[in-house]
C-alpha positions in Angstrom: 227.1 162.8 122.6 224.6 165.8 121.2 222.6 166.0 117.8 222.2 170.0 116.8 220.4 171.6 114.3 222.4 173.7 111.5 219.5 175.9 110.8 219.3 177.5 114.3 222.9 178.0 114.3 222.6 179.6 110.8 219.9 181.5 112.7 222.5 182.6 115.3 224.7 183.5 113.1 222.3 185.9 112.3 222.3 187.4 115.5 225.8 187.7 115.4 226.1 189.8 112.2 223.4 192.3 114.3 226.3 192.3 116.9 228.7 193.6 115.0 226.8 196.3 114.1 225.4 197.3 116.9 227.2 199.9 119.4 225.1 201.4 121.6 228.1 202.4 124.2 231.1 201.9 121.8 234.0 204.1 122.9 237.3 203.7 120.3 239.6 202.7 123.0 237.8 200.4 124.2 237.2 198.8 121.1 241.2 198.9 120.2 242.1 197.1 123.5 239.8 194.4 122.7 241.3 194.1 119.6 244.6 193.8 120.6 244.0 191.4 123.3 242.0 189.2 121.3 244.8 189.1 118.4 247.7 188.8 120.7 245.3 185.4 121.9 244.7 184.3 118.0 248.1 184.3 117.3 249.2 182.2 120.4 246.5 180.0 119.4 247.1 179.6 115.7 250.9 179.2 116.8 249.7 176.4 119.2 247.7 174.4 116.4 251.0 174.9 114.1 252.9 173.2 116.9 250.7 170.5 117.8 250.0 169.6 113.6 254.3 169.4 113.8 254.0 166.8 116.2 251.4 164.8 115.1 253.2 165.1 110.9 256.5 163.7 113.3 254.1 161.2 115.0 255.2 162.0 118.5 255.2 160.4 121.4 251.6 160.0 123.2 252.5 162.2 126.0 253.9 165.2 123.7 250.6 165.4 121.2 248.7 165.2 124.8 250.5 167.9 126.0 250.4 170.2 122.8 246.4 169.9 122.6 246.3 171.0 126.0 248.3 174.0 124.9 245.6 174.2 122.1 242.6 173.7 124.6 244.0 176.0 126.7 243.9 179.0 124.7 241.4 178.4 122.8 239.7 178.6 126.3 241.0 182.1 127.0 239.0 182.9 123.4 235.9 181.3 124.7 233.7 184.3 125.9 234.3 186.0 122.1 233.7 182.7 119.5 230.8 181.2 121.3 228.9 185.1 121.5 230.2 186.7 118.2 230.9 183.6 116.1 228.8 180.7 117.4 228.6 178.5 114.5 232.3 178.5 114.3 233.3 178.1 118.0 230.4 174.7 116.8 233.4 173.9 114.7 236.5 174.4 116.7 234.9 172.7 120.2 231.9 170.8 119.0 230.4 167.4 120.1 232.4 164.7 118.4 228.7 163.1 117.0 227.3 164.4 113.8 225.3 167.3 113.4 221.9 166.8 112.1 219.8 169.1 109.9 216.3 167.2 109.9 214.4 169.3 107.5 216.8 168.7 104.3 217.7 165.5 106.1 221.6 165.5 106.2 224.3 165.6 108.3 228.1 167.2 109.0 230.7 165.3 110.1 232.1 166.5 113.6 235.5 168.1 114.0 237.2 170.0 116.2 239.0 169.9 119.9 236.5 167.1 120.9 237.1 164.8 118.0 240.5 166.2 118.7 240.4 164.4 122.0 239.2 161.2 120.8 241.8 160.4 118.8 244.3 161.3 121.7 242.8 159.8 124.7 244.4 156.8 124.6 246.4 157.6 121.2 246.2 154.6 118.9 249.1 155.6 116.0 247.2 153.6 113.8 245.0 156.6 113.6 247.4 159.0 112.5 245.8 160.3 109.4 242.1 160.8 110.7 244.3 162.7 113.9 246.2 164.5 111.1 243.5 165.3 108.8 241.3 167.1 112.0 244.6 169.0 113.3 244.5 170.4 109.6 240.9 171.1 110.0 241.0 172.8 113.4 244.0 175.2 112.0 242.0 176.0 109.2 238.7 176.5 111.0 240.5 179.4 113.2 240.5 181.6 109.8 237.1 182.7 110.2 237.5 183.5 113.5 240.3 185.7 113.2 237.9 187.4 110.4 235.6 187.8 112.9 237.7 189.9 115.3 238.8 192.0 112.7 234.9 192.6 111.8 233.7 193.3 115.1 233.4 196.2 117.0 233.7 196.0 120.8 230.9 197.8 123.0 231.0 197.7 126.8 227.2 196.3 127.4 228.2 193.2 124.6 231.3 192.4 125.9 229.9 192.6 130.0 227.1 190.2 128.4 229.1 187.9 127.0 231.5 187.8 129.8 228.8 186.8 132.2 227.5 183.9 130.0 230.5 182.2 130.0 230.4 181.9 133.9 227.4 180.7 133.1 228.9 178.2 130.4 231.4 177.3 132.7 229.4 176.8 135.3 226.6 174.2 132.8 229.4 172.5 131.2 232.6 173.1 131.4 233.2 171.7 135.0 231.1 169.3 134.4 233.4 167.7 131.7 231.0 168.2 128.9 234.0 168.8 126.5 236.3 167.6 128.0 235.0 164.0 129.3 237.8 161.5 128.2 240.9 164.3 129.5 239.1 165.3 132.4 240.3 169.2 131.9 237.2 170.8 132.6 237.7 172.4 136.3 241.3 173.1 135.8 240.3 174.8 132.2 237.5 177.3 134.3 240.3 178.8 136.1 242.3 180.1 132.4 238.7 180.8 131.0 238.2 183.1 134.4 241.8 184.6 134.3 240.7 185.6 130.6 237.0 187.1 131.3 238.6 188.5 133.9 241.2 190.9 131.8 238.1 191.7 128.9 236.2 192.8 132.2 239.6 194.9 133.1 239.4 196.6 129.8 235.5 197.4 129.8 236.0 199.0 133.5 235.3 196.7 136.3 236.6 198.2 139.4 239.2 196.2 141.9 236.9 194.9 144.2 235.4 192.9 141.6 238.4 191.8 139.9 239.7 190.6 143.1 236.5 188.4 143.3 237.7 186.9 140.5 240.9 186.3 142.1 238.5 184.5 145.0 237.0 182.1 142.7 240.3 181.3 140.3 242.3 180.0 143.3 239.1 178.5 144.8 239.0 176.4 141.9 242.9 175.5 142.0 242.6 174.1 145.5 243.7 170.7 146.0 241.2 168.1 146.3 241.4 164.3 146.3 240.6 162.4 143.1 237.0 162.6 142.1 236.1 164.7 145.1 236.0 168.2 143.4 232.9 170.3 145.7 230.5 171.4 142.6 228.0 172.4 144.9 230.1 175.0 146.5 231.8 176.2 143.9 228.9 177.1 142.2 226.7 178.5 145.3 229.7 180.0 146.6 231.7 180.9 144.1 230.7 181.0 140.5 226.7 182.4 141.4 227.9 185.6 143.4 230.6 186.4 140.8 228.3 186.1 138.0 225.5 188.8 140.3 228.5 190.7 141.0 229.1 191.5 137.2 225.8 192.2 136.8 225.6 194.5 140.0 228.2 196.5 138.4 227.3 196.5 135.5 223.7 198.0 136.3 225.1 200.2 139.1 227.5 201.8 137.1 224.7 203.1 134.5 225.9 201.4 131.5 222.8 200.7 129.2 221.6 197.2 129.5 221.1 195.5 125.3 217.7 194.7 124.0 218.0 191.7 122.3 216.2 188.2 122.4 217.8 186.2 124.3 217.1 183.5 126.2 218.6 184.9 130.0 217.4 188.5 130.5 220.3 190.8 131.0 219.3 191.7 134.5 219.9 187.9 135.2 222.2 187.7 138.1 221.7 183.4 138.4 220.2 181.1 136.1 218.4 179.5 139.1 215.5 182.1 139.3 212.6 182.0 137.0 212.9 185.8 136.4 216.0 184.9 134.7 214.4 183.7 131.6 213.4 185.7 128.6 210.1 183.9 127.8 210.1 185.6 124.4 213.1 183.5 123.4 211.1 180.2 123.5 208.5 181.8 121.4 207.6 181.9 118.2 205.2 184.4 117.2 204.8 187.6 118.8 200.6 187.3 119.6 201.8 184.0 121.1 203.5 185.9 124.2 202.2 185.1 127.3 199.8 187.5 129.2 197.8 187.4 132.1 194.8 187.0 129.6 196.0 184.6 128.0 197.5 182.7 130.4 194.2 182.3 132.5 192.6 181.6 129.2 194.6 178.6 128.7 194.5 177.3 132.3 190.6 177.1 131.9 190.8 175.5 128.4 193.6 173.0 129.9 190.8 171.8 132.2 187.9 171.6 130.0 187.2 168.0 129.1 185.1 169.8 125.8 188.1 169.4 123.9 188.4 165.7 123.0 186.3 164.2 120.8 183.5 162.5 123.1 184.0 165.2 125.3 185.5 163.2 128.7 189.0 164.1 128.3 191.1 167.4 129.2 194.4 168.5 128.6 194.4 167.5 133.0 193.2 163.9 132.4 196.8 162.9 131.5 198.7 166.0 133.1 197.6 166.6 136.5 199.3 168.8 138.7 199.9 166.9 141.6 202.2 164.5 139.7 203.8 167.2 138.1 201.8 167.0 135.3 201.9 163.8 135.4 199.6 160.4 135.2 201.6 158.2 137.1 201.1 155.4 134.8 203.7 153.8 132.8 201.3 154.6 129.2 198.0 155.9 129.4 194.8 154.5 128.6 194.1 155.6 124.9 190.7 157.3 124.2 189.0 153.4 123.2 189.2 153.0 126.6 191.5 149.6 125.6 194.8 150.4 124.1 197.3 152.4 125.2 198.9 155.4 124.2 202.1 155.1 122.6 204.4 156.6 125.3 204.7 157.5 128.8 203.3 161.0 130.2 206.1 163.8 130.5 206.2 166.5 132.9 204.5 169.6 131.3 207.0 171.9 134.0 209.5 173.8 132.5 208.2 172.3 128.9 208.4 176.0 127.8 211.8 176.2 127.9 212.9 174.0 125.2 213.2 173.9 122.1 211.4 170.6 121.0 208.2 168.1 122.1 207.4 165.2 122.8 210.0 162.9 123.3 210.5 162.0 119.4 210.7 165.8 119.3 208.3 166.0 116.2 206.9 169.5 117.2 208.9 172.5 117.6 206.5 174.4 119.4 204.5 174.2 121.7 201.5 175.1 119.8 202.5 172.3 117.6 202.3 170.3 120.1 198.7 171.3 121.5 197.8 170.7 117.9 199.2 167.2 117.4 197.5 166.2 120.7 194.0 167.3 119.5 194.4 165.7 116.5 195.7 162.3 117.8 193.1 159.4 117.8 194.4 157.4 121.1 194.5 161.1 123.1 192.4 163.7 122.1 190.8 162.7 118.7 189.4 165.9 118.1 190.3 169.1 115.8 191.0 172.4 116.7 188.8 173.4 113.8 185.7 171.5 116.0 186.9 172.7 119.7 186.6 176.4 118.1 183.4 175.6 116.6 181.8 175.1 119.8 183.7 178.1 121.3 182.3 180.7 118.8 178.9 179.9 120.0 180.0 180.5 123.9 179.6 184.3 124.4 181.2 184.2 127.7 184.2 182.7 126.5 184.4 184.5 123.2 184.8 187.8 124.9 187.9 186.5 127.2 189.6 185.6 123.7 189.0 189.1 122.6 190.5 189.9 126.0 193.2 187.8 125.7 193.8 188.4 121.6 192.6 192.4 121.5 193.6 191.9 117.2 190.8 188.8 116.8 188.0 190.0 114.7 184.3 188.6 115.2 185.5 185.0 114.8 188.0 182.6 117.2 190.3 180.9 115.1 192.6 177.8 115.9 195.7 179.8 116.2 194.5 181.4 119.4 192.9 178.0 121.0 196.3 176.6 120.8 198.4 179.6 121.2 196.2 179.9 124.9 197.1 176.8 125.9 200.7 177.1 125.5 200.6 180.4 127.0 199.5 178.7 129.9 202.2 175.4 130.1 204.6 178.5 129.6 204.1 179.6 133.2 204.6 176.5 134.7 208.5 176.8 135.5 208.4 178.0 139.3 212.0 177.1 140.6 211.0 176.8 144.1 213.0 173.5 144.9 215.6 172.9 147.5 218.4 173.0 145.1 217.3 176.6 143.8 217.2 178.2 147.3 220.5 176.5 147.7 222.5 178.1 144.6 220.6 181.3 145.6 222.6 181.6 148.5 220.7 179.6 150.8 223.6 177.6 151.9 221.5 175.1 154.5 218.6 174.5 151.7 220.1 171.4 151.2 221.6 168.7 153.6 224.8 166.9 152.8 223.5 163.9 151.5 222.0 165.9 148.8 225.2 168.2 148.4 227.3 164.8 148.2 224.6 163.7 145.4 225.0 167.3 143.7 228.9 166.4 143.2 228.7 162.8 142.0 225.5 164.2 139.8 228.3 166.7 138.0 231.5 164.3 138.4 231.7 160.9 138.8 228.2 160.3 137.5 228.4 162.3 134.2 224.8 163.0 134.6 224.7 166.7 133.9 226.5 166.1 130.5 223.5 165.5 129.6 221.1 166.3 131.9 222.1 170.5 131.6 221.8 172.8 134.5 219.7 174.8 135.2 216.4 173.0 133.2 218.7 169.3 133.9 217.2 168.5 130.6 218.8 168.5 126.8 218.9 172.4 126.4 222.1 173.8 126.9 222.8 176.9 128.7 223.6 179.5 128.6 222.2 179.9 124.8 219.3 177.4 124.8 219.4 177.1 121.2 218.9 173.6 121.1 217.3 170.6 122.6 219.4 167.5 122.6 218.6 164.2 122.0 220.5 161.0 123.0 220.5 157.2 122.0 220.6 154.8 125.8 219.3 151.9 124.3 216.3 151.4 127.1 216.0 148.2 127.6 212.2 146.5 127.5 212.1 145.9 131.6 214.1 147.0 134.0 217.2 144.4 133.6 216.2 142.7 131.0 218.5 142.6 128.2 216.1 143.1 125.1 215.7 146.7 123.7 212.9 148.9 124.1 211.3 148.5 120.2 210.4 151.9 119.9 212.8 153.8 116.9 211.9 156.9 118.6 212.9 160.2 116.3 213.9 157.9 113.7 210.0 156.7 113.5 209.8 160.3 111.7 213.0 160.9 110.5 214.3 158.2 108.9 217.5 159.2 109.5 219.9 156.0 110.8 221.9 158.3 113.4 218.5 159.4 115.6 217.3 154.9 115.5 216.5 154.8 119.5 217.0 158.5 119.8 215.0 160.4 122.1 214.9 163.7 124.2 216.6 164.0 127.3 213.7 165.3 129.9 213.9 167.4 132.4 214.5 166.0 135.5 213.1 168.6 137.9 209.9 166.8 139.8 211.4 163.5 139.0 210.7 162.3 142.7 206.6 163.3 141.7 207.0 161.9 137.9 207.6 158.0 138.1 207.3 155.7 135.9 210.1 156.7 133.7 211.6 156.8 130.6 210.0 157.3 127.3 208.1 153.3 127.7 207.2 153.9 131.6 208.8 150.4 132.2 211.5 151.5 135.1 208.9 151.9 138.4 211.7 153.5 140.7 214.9 155.7 140.6 216.7 153.0 141.7 216.1 151.0 138.7 217.2 153.9 136.7 220.2 154.3 138.2 220.9 150.8 137.7 220.5 151.2 134.1 222.9 154.6 133.8 225.3 152.6 136.2 225.9 149.6 134.2 226.4 151.4 130.7 222.6 151.6 129.0 222.2 148.9 126.4 225.7 147.9 126.2 225.9 147.4 129.5 223.2 144.7 128.9 225.1 143.5 126.1 223.5 144.6 123.7 225.3 146.2 120.7 223.8 149.4 119.3 226.0 151.5 117.1 224.3 154.8 117.8 224.6 154.7 121.4 225.5 158.2 122.4 225.4 157.4 126.3 229.0 156.4 127.1 229.0 152.0 127.5 231.8 152.2 130.3 229.9 151.4 133.7 230.4 154.2 136.1 231.0 152.1 139.4 229.1 153.9 141.5 228.8 152.2 144.8 225.4 151.8 146.2 225.8 154.2 148.6 226.9 156.8 146.0 223.4 155.8 143.6 221.3 156.3 146.8 223.2 160.1 147.2 222.3 161.0 143.5 219.0 160.0 144.0 218.5 162.1 147.0 220.1 165.2 145.2 217.3 164.6 142.4 214.6 164.3 144.9 216.0 167.9 146.4 214.8 169.4 142.4 211.4 169.2 143.8 209.3 172.2 143.3 207.6 173.2 146.5 
């Protein structure tokens, strides 16, 4: 249920070509053995696709079709570490979300295809949709051709293989076990074992020691322990098994003296888990070399953040709406406009973790923080100023001018608007503390959260289906482990809690005029949510209890509102009052100390 951008995927294809050509620690034996391993599984996957196609053509019964589909998924999952890393565009075609892929710049969309679309046609199976099912299975079979070509044309080395395998562990953690790509079949946890076994085999080819291989066996066994329906312990599985496994892979790689990669990924190659601020490579989220945060830029940006002279009337600063004690929000449904009479268009979002996403504002109209700063400066309701007006008085301040020169050594004699925007953006990019109780738990401090919070997280990942939109570790719409896109959802937010009237704000549609994006809004972070009330883009929901009830009923559809583009499941989550309280307790554990 996601919108993704074709342009970003095209860029990722460029990265794939770079990977294929760069082999710093390449050996012929490893390259040959990995090719053989992948070719065998590619043969098996193609056979599975042919068998599924044959059964569809024969109009087989639902159980037989579902079992053949399950085999296809398992065989694809054995290769997911490879397809997602070396052929992300192809991987998107094979197992991407079952919603149109939007190209905003060209006002185009691509229809969804792949395993998730087939799942929708099989769970439950409607024989009246046999033509659609037949077409989708044929498309899936055809999309396997470029994957085989990628295998044939890629050279493999230890560094890239280990990186791909570690990212796959993170992918299981953030997407796989939450049921992100198996929302109807519910096979996510079982498939994790299949994927980890494949990763173990590849790591073994790369020379991993028995101690590490044995750890894989332990993690796989932990995921296969019998549990009551809906009672899987995600928290323990992640903190005790998956994260330590990723850490062990990282430690082995560096202790073995292997040469790390130097490529612009979102996570540093030294990352042992995704729940540490040092794990993120900030440069990945920066779109210009001179915009990368430095201590000088951050200090300058912080000073400007609190300067009321940025506003046209010189009476409002960034801090006026983004207050640190409220997690950089303002505690209001909608802040008062600069004229003191009306309000701004939407609720003020937190700036915490804003630097680790690919779009800004609820309607995602700004691709970078620099664009966001410029937009706010020009907005009549917010600052009613301009970058040119601000730098005019900045250039008259000799002390400030010297600070700019220290922050931007290549600057000539004049402060340019881009330096203003880059310095404020640099300050915001440092606002990702990762200091919540839950972060400490994920880093091995197993007593950091209590039993109620732990139950809440397990519900968040499982029955509540929250993690299929609020992706770990950022708990927003930017999906790990690549963090290449930030997603939006159509929830059907109400004008007021419990009132069956749709809020009139059309969200992304206002700027795109694409029907698929009508009422679509960026998925915000849930980190520090206990401090950022009121909620939703309209600020109409005063408490987390009201928010939970909205989701529990199924969004707009649950209130009898017909919204064709709703991406939130219309079905009730059927959460008890106690379960809702537990989820809220967990979300409060996401507050940074």
